[in-house]
C-alpha positions, 0 to 999 in steps of 0.5 A, a space after each residue: 500500500 502506498 504511503 499516505 501523502 501530506 501537504 505541508 503549507 509554509 509562508 510563501 517566499 520562505 520555502 528555503 528557510 522552512 525546508 531547512 527547519 524540516 530537514 533539521 527536524 528529520 523530515 526526509 524527502 520533501 518535494 516542493 509544490 506551490 505553497 509548500 511541500 509534499 511529504 510521505 508517511 505519518 511520521 514525516 507529517 507529525 515531524 512537519 507539524 512540529 516545525 515552527 515555520 509551518 502554517 498547517 499540515 494536510 492529508 492530501 488525496 488526488 482523484 482522477 475525475 473530470 469535475 467535483 460532482 464525480 467526488 460523490 461517486 460511490 468508490 470515490 466518496 468511500 475513500 474520502 469518508 475514510 480519509 476524513 474519519 481517519 483525521 477526525 478520530 485524532 482530535 475534537 472537531 466542532 464542525 466541518 468547513 469545506 473550502 473550494 471555489 464555488 463552495 456554495 454550489 449544490 455539489 459542494 454542499 452535498 459533499 460537505 453534508 456527507 463528510 460531516 455526517 460521516 464524522 458526526 459533526 455538522 457542516 459549518 461553512 463559516 467556523 468549522 474547524 475540520 477543514 476540507 479543501 478541494 481544488 484542481 490537482 496541481 501536477 495532473 488532471 483531476 481534483 485534489 482534496 486536502 484535510 487539515 490534521 488539526 482543528 487549528 492551523 499549526 501557526 495558531 499558537 496555543 500560547 496566544 491568549 492576547 492579541 493586538 492589531 497588526 499582530 505577527 503570524 507566528 510562522 513568519 516570526 519563526 522564519 525571522 528567528 531562523 534567519 536571526 540565529 543565535 545559540 544558547 549564549 546569544 543575547 536577543 532583542 525584540 524591538 517594538 515587540 507588540 504582543 511578543 510573538 518574536 520574543 516568545 517564539 525565540 524563548 521557546 526555541 531554547 536557552 539564551 543569555 538574555 531575552 529582551 522585548 520592549 514597546 512604546 505602548 504599555 498595553 502592548 507590553 502587558 499583552 506580551 507578558 500575558 502571552 509569555 506567561 501562557 507560553 511558560 517563558 515569562 520568567 526568562 523574558 525581560 519586558 520593558 516599556 520604552 521608545 526606540 527614538 528616545 536616546 536615554 532609553 536606548 542608552 539605558 537598555 544597552 548599558 548591560 551589554 550589546 545584543 548579537 541577535 535582534 528582530 523587529 516587525 516594524 509598523 507597516 503604516 496600516 493597522 499600526 502606525 502611519 506612513 508619514 510617521 514611518 519616514 521619521 521612525 525607520 531611520 531612528 529604528 536602524 540607528 538605535 538597533 546599531 547602537 544596541 548591536 554587537 559587531 557582526 550581529 544579525 538584525 531581522 526586519 519585517 515591513 510592508 513599507 518596502 520602498 521606504 525600507 529599501 531607501 533607509 537601508 541604502 542610506 545608512 552605513 551601520 548595516 549590510 544586507 545579508 539576505 532578502 525575502 518577500 513573504 506572504 502575510 495576511 494578504 500582504 507580501 512584506 519585505 524581510 531583511 536579514 542585516 549584518 552589523 558592520 564591524 
């Protein structure tokens, strides 16, 4: 019997970074496809689901049928029901949501009803957490059905008990931390930490000499503290209220020593911040980061202010671009830069 196939969804544009983590976690053969990778076997799927750069893992089945209506055929439907039951037996699901172009058609509504009945839940097109996606097969004729293995995406962290506008997707945050690097002895700084995604994800990776996050907004810092407590890392994280444009604060923060790993999800000027303010903020942000960084340190910066970010980086002398990506994030494709502090 052929091994079961799984689709590992990762942030678009970060496939190389995600693949490196998958290999490190023992996922052997991972075949690149649009949106992620195909792996085979339940063991590989379980290891992939544990990867922090992964958005979600799906059991995937391909059917050589000409149109979705044929998925309701007897043998095909039995295979589909068996697959959905197999996933549904491993977790508690509250409802089934079928995602497809034309999901409100009679064919897809009937398919959703039959699959939901097979696992003892109700069809719930809005909030169902047993997600079944139907789409044309990418590499062959026919149709592909994907069944998400978990009620929540892998990127929806259980530690997130507090949210803030413009919050960072945790999988993208994990990509940033992969690029920042740093081992047990590293000193890590999350500038403008918001709800703490970058800082908490780094703390969960393992020990560090110092883990610091700060934000101008006391409510954001309090939110990050709640999330850190839920993640079990509050005792290892220093959370401060401070302004990156305040020279006195930057001097005080750097008094205990420099940081060799820095990360920031800078305001994009939509949900958080404003474009006019960002023109003043971004140069100050890079200047402050340079003052706080040790020679050779890495700064990972994410922003949808793509043109402004490029201009500011090109106009300063402290940082050089080591790596550049554009990643998919909530309908945007922000610029992700790994910068190295010049010596």
